[in-house]
Steps between C-alpha positions, in 0.01 A plus 500: 500500500443841342400529143758710310450584138790388279609463141801361317694528183790275376788450271681169424745576784281676759150527646407828673208511750350833593311488838285813552566580866473884510723666762680176604795575735819336374598427859187279549500327160663161460507261210612141538630326187506121456558296180131444436338749746499869608341649806423876540444658842420853612364501858161324483501501119644186340506326167638174390557348153547119494585290313669736253458396139879456466801499731670823600849589618434632857842667532449708191144609567428843658225758563445876533243683709336798336230754606219311319625145448772251580688343206639148548738378232538120457802366308407177320723213530413384142415740219148491364160660540275376790173661397393514873666544840352182658493169312591133535786456262773301676683433172550856407885460504494203261229626271602864439878486484546296187192628314545877555810559281347320203150653517575855581677598176217352294232692682683829480574442135140425417387818666762718329430374146187720419707814598762443229530784246470283182528801268836598653617136505410437135664832382813426702544152356423605143750781525770272645436254215535774243835618634637148494388426149570838322829378341378146436257347259163677551334162452711319755280290716214545252129496595544205736712720741244779488217260556680341793552844656132601461377167627711543814348849559145366428561204730622711799234775449182536706155480349477877413834500334410195285172666398689817408748305296239312301281799436787738396657242273178414321361850467834647378559235247802372680669841516444566864536285811406657830459357856318795638129409518395835643620674188413231247152434647382856442490500122607314177872473452626684202718352223863618541721370221872515536676824395533518111215249459148544393200304625268349236191299561465216246159399384 
């Protein structure tokens, strides 16, 4: 059996194997697909992968022969990541099918959280609140509503945003609340009283 260099990458639905067989003639290349095994042949060169980590659908699998490599695309019978081409996982169908839909959203959500633009989100929510309460009692909801709002932002924020919120609030005497640590961390946050008000420090 010839030693052919290969590598792979995968998605939840497919696994693609690249076999580096430079100058392979499409007329001489054959790939045999089975539920838990694939075999590659090109003259005297051959490569076999068995048992596959999960089951594949032989009828949907295909391959293309290029100048430098041959790409073999395996369509998984059950969605999920294998982590390797070969592996002893006979229960892949039972284990991955029910788990995948519940775990995927949580994982993607956890990765996306730090990228949220908290400044923009805060401004947007504050502005929408102002529009709704302009013609109503300015004190509607009171401090409790405001506290609940800021607690929610603080609870959902990452560590940098939390540090920025605490530092800006303390140093500005409660007149500024920022979630941008890059800006807040550079220097002391200035006191910015509301328009028409004057800041006084009591002894």
